[in-house]
C-alpha positions in Angstrom: -21.1 19.8 17.8 -19.0 19.1 21.1 -15.9 16.5 21.4 -18.2 14.3 24.0 -20.8 13.6 21.5 -21.4 10.5 19.2 -21.0 11.4 15.8 -22.3 9.1 12.8 -21.7 9.5 9.3 -24.8 9.1 7.8 -23.2 8.4 4.1 -21.0 5.8 5.4 -23.3 4.4 8.0 -20.1 4.6 10.5 -19.7 5.9 14.0 -16.7 8.3 14.1 -14.6 9.2 17.1 -13.7 12.8 17.7 -10.5 13.2 19.0 -9.8 17.1 18.8 -12.1 20.2 17.9 -10.3 23.2 16.2 -11.8 26.3 15.7 -10.5 28.6 12.9 -10.2 32.4 12.7 -8.5 33.5 9.5 -5.1 31.7 10.0 -5.1 31.5 13.7 -6.4 27.9 15.2 -7.9 27.6 18.3 -8.8 24.0 20.1 -12.2 24.0 21.9 -14.6 21.4 23.3 -17.3 22.2 20.9 -18.2 24.2 17.8 -21.0 26.7 17.5 -23.7 26.8 14.9 -22.4 28.5 11.7 -18.8 28.1 12.6 -15.9 26.9 10.4 -13.4 24.3 12.2 -11.6 21.2 11.9 -12.4 18.0 13.4 -9.6 15.4 13.9 -9.9 11.8 14.2 -12.4 10.7 11.4 -11.5 7.6 9.8 -14.3 6.7 7.2 -15.2 10.4 6.5 -14.5 12.2 3.2 -15.7 15.1 1.6 -19.6 15.4 0.9 -20.7 13.3 3.9 -23.2 14.5 6.3 -22.2 14.2 9.9 -25.0 14.0 12.8 -25.1 13.8 16.4 -27.2 10.8 17.3 -26.8 10.4 20.9 -26.7 6.7 20.7 -29.0 6.4 18.0 -27.7 5.5 15.0 -31.1 5.2 12.7 -31.4 9.1 13.0 -31.7 10.8 9.9 -30.6 13.9 8.8 -32.8 16.5 6.7 -29.9 18.0 4.7 -29.7 17.3 1.2 -26.8 15.0 0.1 -24.0 16.8 -2.1 -24.1 14.5 -5.3 -21.4 15.3 -7.7 -21.8 15.3 -11.5 -21.2 12.1 -13.3 -17.6 11.5 -14.7 -17.7 12.1 -18.6 -14.0 11.7 -19.4 -11.2 9.2 -18.1 -7.8 7.9 -18.5 -5.4 4.9 -17.3 -2.9 5.5 -14.6 -0.1 3.6 -15.5 2.8 3.1 -12.4 6.0 3.5 -13.2 7.3 0.5 -12.2 5.7 -2.7 -10.3 7.1 -1.0 -6.7 5.1 1.9 -7.7 1.8 0.1 -7.9 0.7 0.1 -4.2 1.9 4.2 -3.7 -0.2 4.9 -6.9 -3.4 3.1 -5.5 -2.8 4.6 -1.8 -2.4 7.9 -3.3 -5.9 7.7 -5.6 -7.9 6.5 -2.4 -6.4 9.5 -0.5 -7.6 11.7 -3.5 -11.4 10.4 -3.4 -11.7 11.2 0.1 -10.9 14.8 -0.8 -12.5 15.0 -3.6 -15.8 13.0 -4.1 -16.1 14.0 -8.0 -13.3 11.2 -8.8 -14.2 8.0 -9.7 -11.3 4.8 -9.8 -12.1 1.7 -10.9 -9.9 -1.1 -12.3 -10.5 -2.6 -15.9 -9.1 -5.9 -16.9 -6.4 -5.4 -14.6 -5.7 -1.5 -15.3 -6.1 1.4 -13.0 -8.8 4.0 -14.8 -9.4 7.4 -13.2 -12.7 9.0 -14.2 -13.0 13.1 -13.8 -15.4 15.7 -15.0 -13.5 17.2 -17.7 -9.9 17.5 -19.3 -8.9 20.4 -16.8 -9.9 18.2 -13.8 -7.7 15.4 -15.0 -5.0 17.8 -15.0 -5.8 18.8 -11.7 -5.9 15.1 -10.4 -2.5 14.5 -12.0 -0.8 17.5 -10.6 -2.0 16.5 -7.0 -0.7 12.9 -7.3 2.6 14.1 -8.5 3.1 17.6 -6.1 1.2 16.0 -2.9 1.5 12.2 -2.6 5.0 12.0 -4.9 3.3 9.3 -7.0 5.4 7.8 -10.0 3.0 7.4 -13.0 2.3 8.4 -16.3 -1.2 9.0 -17.7 -2.7 7.5 -20.8 -4.6 8.9 -23.6 -7.9 10.8 -22.5 -11.1 8.9 -23.5 -14.8 10.1 -23.3 -17.0 8.0 -20.9 -19.7 6.9 -23.1 -22.9 5.2 -21.5 -25.4 2.6 -22.7 -29.3 2.5 -22.6 -31.7 -0.3 -22.0 -32.2 -2.8 -25.1 -35.6 -2.9 -26.8 -36.5 -6.7 -26.2 -38.8 -6.8 -23.7 -37.7 -8.5 -20.5 -39.9 -11.2 -18.5 -41.6 -10.2 -15.7 -41.2 -13.9 -14.0 -39.3 -14.3 -10.7 -35.8 -15.4 -11.4 -33.7 -17.5 -8.8 -30.3 -17.8 -8.5 -28.5 -21.1 -7.2 -25.2 -21.2 -5.1 -23.3 -23.7 -3.0 -23.4 -22.7 0.8 -22.4 -25.0 3.7 -22.3 -27.6 1.5 -25.9 -27.2 0.4 -27.6 -25.9 -2.9 -29.7 -22.9 -1.9 -31.9 -21.0 -4.3 -32.3 -17.6 -4.0 -34.8 -15.4 -5.6 -35.0 -11.8 -6.6 -38.2 -10.1 -8.3 -36.8 -7.1 -10.8 -39.0 -4.7 -12.7 -37.0 -3.1 -15.7 -37.8 -0.6 -18.0 -36.7 2.1 -19.6 -36.6 5.4 -17.7 -38.6 8.6 -19.4 -37.1 12.1 -17.6 -34.1 12.6 -15.6 -32.5 9.9 -13.1 -31.2 9.9 -10.0 -27.6 11.2 -9.6 -27.0 9.1 -6.8 -27.6 6.0 -9.4 -25.6 7.8 -12.3 -28.8 8.7 -13.9 -30.7 5.7 -13.1 -34.0 5.1 -10.8 -33.8 2.5 -8.4 -37.0 2.1 -6.3 -38.3 -0.7 -3.8 -41.4 -2.3 -3.5 -43.0 0.7 -2.0 -41.9 2.9 -4.8 -39.3 4.9 -2.6 -35.8 5.4 -3.9 -33.1 2.7 -2.8 -30.2 4.2 -1.1 -27.0 4.6 -2.8 -24.8 1.3 -2.2 -22.4 3.5 -0.7 -24.5 3.9 2.3 -24.1 0.4 3.2 -26.0 -0.5 6.3 -26.1 -4.2 6.4 -29.4 -4.9 5.5 -30.9 -6.8 2.5 -31.9 -3.6 0.6 -28.3 -2.5 1.0 -26.8 -6.0 -0.3 -29.4 -5.6 -3.1 -28.6 -2.1 -4.0 -24.6 -3.2 -4.2 -25.7 -6.1 -6.7 -27.6 -3.7 -8.9 -24.7 -1.0 -8.8 -22.2 -3.7 -9.8 -23.9 -4.7 -12.7 -25.4 -1.0 -13.7 -21.3 0.0 -14.2 -20.2 -2.5 -16.6 -22.9 -3.4 -19.1 -22.7 -7.2 -20.3 -23.0 -6.1 -24.0 -20.2 -3.1 -24.0 -18.7 -2.9 -20.7 -20.2 0.7 -20.6 -21.9 1.8 -17.5 -25.6 1.7 -18.4 -28.1 4.6 -17.8 -31.5 6.1 -18.2 -32.7 2.7 -16.7 -35.8 2.2 -14.3 -35.6 -0.7 -11.6 -38.0 -1.8 -9.2 -37.3 -4.5 -6.7 -40.6 -5.8 -6.2 -39.4 -8.5 -3.6 -37.1 -11.2 -2.9 -36.8 -14.7 -1.6 -34.2 -15.7 1.0 -34.1 -19.0 2.6 -33.5 -19.1 6.3 -30.3 -19.1 8.0 -28.5 -17.8 4.8 -26.7 -14.6 5.1 -28.2 -11.6 3.5 -24.8 -10.8 1.9 -25.8 -13.5 -0.9 -28.4 -11.1 -2.2 -25.7 -9.0 -3.7 -24.4 -11.9 -5.9 -27.7 -13.2 -6.3 -29.1 -9.7 -7.6 -26.3 -9.1 -10.0 -26.5 -12.4 -11.8 -30.4 -12.0 -12.3 -30.2 -8.2 -13.1 -27.3 -9.4 -15.7 -29.4 -12.0 -17.2 -32.2 -9.5 -17.5 -29.9 -7.0 -19.4 -28.4 -10.0 -21.7 -31.8 -11.0 -22.7 -33.1 -7.5 -23.8 -30.3 -6.9 -26.2 -27.7 -4.2 -26.9 -29.1 -1.0 -26.0 -28.6 2.7 -27.7 -25.2 4.1 -27.0 -24.9 7.6 -25.4 -22.3 9.9 -25.5 -21.6 13.1 -23.2 -22.4 16.7 -24.7 -21.5 19.9 -23.5 -22.6 23.6 -23.7 -20.3 25.9 -25.3 -20.6 29.7 -25.0 -17.9 31.4 -27.5 -16.7 35.1 -27.5 -14.9 36.1 -30.8 -14.1 38.7 -33.1 -16.6 39.5 -36.0 -13.5 38.3 -38.4 -13.3 35.1 -36.9 -16.9 34.2 -36.7 -17.4 32.5 -39.7 -14.2 30.1 -39.5 -15.5 29.3 -35.5 -19.0 28.1 -36.8 -17.5 26.0 -39.5 -15.4 24.4 -37.2 -18.3 23.8 -34.8 -20.4 22.1 -37.7 -17.6 19.9 -38.6 -17.1 18.6 -35.4 -20.6 17.9 -34.9 -21.7 21.0 -32.8 -25.0 22.6 -33.3 -25.0 26.3 -33.1 -28.2 27.6 -31.1 -27.6 31.1 -30.6 -25.4 34.1 -32.2 -25.6 37.5 -30.8 -23.3 40.6 -30.7 -21.0 40.7 -27.7 -21.1 43.3 -25.0 -18.0 45.4 -25.9 -17.5 48.8 -23.8 -18.0 50.7 -27.1 -21.1 48.9 -28.1 -22.7 49.9 -24.6 -21.4 53.4 -24.8 -23.0 53.8 -28.5 -26.5 52.0 -27.6 -26.6 54.7 -24.6 -26.0 57.6 -26.4 -28.6 56.6 -28.8 -31.1 55.9 -26.1 -30.7 59.5 -25.0 -31.4 60.6 -28.6 -27.9 62.5 -28.1 -25.2 61.6 -30.4 -21.6 61.3 -28.7 -19.0 59.7 -30.6 -17.2 56.8 -29.6 -13.6 56.9 -28.1 -12.5 55.2 -31.3 -13.7 58.3 -33.4 -11.2 60.6 -31.6 -8.5 62.2 -33.8 -5.9 61.2 -31.3 -7.2 57.2 -32.2 -5.1 57.2 -35.5 -2.7 54.5 -36.8 0.6 55.3 -38.1 -1.0 55.9 -41.7 -3.3 58.3 -40.1 -6.3 56.0 -40.5 -8.9 55.8 -37.9 -8.5 52.6 -36.1 -12.1 51.0 -36.0 -12.6 48.4 -33.6 -13.7 45.0 -34.4 -17.4 43.8 -33.5 -17.7 41.4 -30.7 -19.8 38.0 -31.2 -21.2 35.6 -28.9 -22.3 32.2 -29.7 -24.0 29.3 -27.9 -23.6 25.8 -29.2 -24.2 22.1 -28.5 -21.3 19.7 -29.2 -20.2 16.2 -28.5 -17.3 16.5 -26.0 -15.1 13.7 -27.3 -14.4 16.3 -30.3 -13.9 19.3 -28.1 -11.3 17.7 -25.9 -8.6 20.3 -27.9 -10.8 23.1 -28.0 -8.8 25.6 -26.3 -5.8 25.0 -28.7 -8.4 25.0 -32.0 -10.0 28.3 -30.8 -6.9 30.1 -30.6 -5.7 29.3 -33.9 -9.0 30.2 -35.1 -9.5 33.4 -33.8 -5.8 34.6 -33.7 -5.7 34.3 -30.0 -8.4 36.3 -29.0 -11.3 34.1 -28.5 -12.4 32.8 -25.2 -14.8 29.8 -24.5 -16.7 28.5 -21.4 -17.9 24.9 -21.4 -20.5 23.2 -19.1 -21.7 19.5 -19.0 -25.0 19.3 -21.1 -25.9 15.6 -20.3 -26.0 12.6 -22.8 -27.6 12.3 -26.1 -28.1 9.1 -28.1 -26.0 9.0 -31.0 -26.8 7.9 -34.7 -26.3 4.4 -35.7 -22.8 5.5 -37.7 -21.4 7.3 -34.8 -22.4 4.2 -32.6 -19.9 2.2 -35.1 -17.3 4.8 -34.6 -17.6 4.3 -30.7 -17.8 0.7 -30.8 -14.4 0.5 -32.5 -12.8 3.2 -30.2 -13.6 1.0 -27.2 -12.8 -2.2 -29.2 -16.2 -3.9 -29.3 -16.8 -3.8 -33.2 
């Protein structure tokens, strides 16, 4: 990459002008005219680029595509409201959030009923976001209560396959725009770029993400689909596990393709409303917990009482356990260190090390936001755990009612 080369942001469909290139050597920086392959450097002057975007040198051909795979962040599973301290703090907070999004593509910000809502990957991620907003941008705000980001699936009522039309006034005339959509439930994994949904064009090719707007009719159709999928007409929850195929559209001559965004959104919303309210899904996490033998019963009881499912239980790999196993395999018994005469307590009794246990469980995230404090109390401060995203699962009817009450829809 050279300073004179034409740079094109493939994700944003924007040309970028490079003002300066800096090559990094540890803590030293050197201004150069080009970046060699495999080097780490800094490009100054980019206006539209953010973390995760792919830059290509197109040489004047903006339609060139890179073979590199896009970096797709995991879906957000937790959210909280951002409340400015005063009305004058609203604009600085919004600017700080937009700057944060440029550096962390896993953060998503939206406005719901006039309130700023930030979505993250977990409770720790929200803490990092809060710290960065305060320390780097000096924003004055308060975070609301953390809430889990639920999802809604497609309703059970079959949609009509008739081509739907949308009418609007444009230039003093009444125009009609038709978009033919084939909507069904998705079997299997969805596209991360579409938050677990699959959106195809008439040829069965995945439709590009609405973020990579190109000004083509397909990009405006993608914008309309994205706006509806992010807000269900039944529960206002994001929708997931949908397969949407755009079979075609009818746009009158001399009408701007931008009208397709509104037409697609209105038609898709009517389809989803006619299909009825779909199943509610909530995010699950995979927990890996390491505890002492004496805390095992209390930890398992807590997991099951909070909706967790224990999948695996094994003996941990404590150092003394490993030593004992190695001695047994060699058919020679070597007493472990804790049997040494020097390892005695004040009463002269040998101190027996407690056996380590490791368990793995699948659990709903909403009931394990405070698990760090709970585990410390249950294990006497010795328990440690790892948590990773395990996708979304459909909830039972009684749990659905609880969620609907929580989001104010029951």
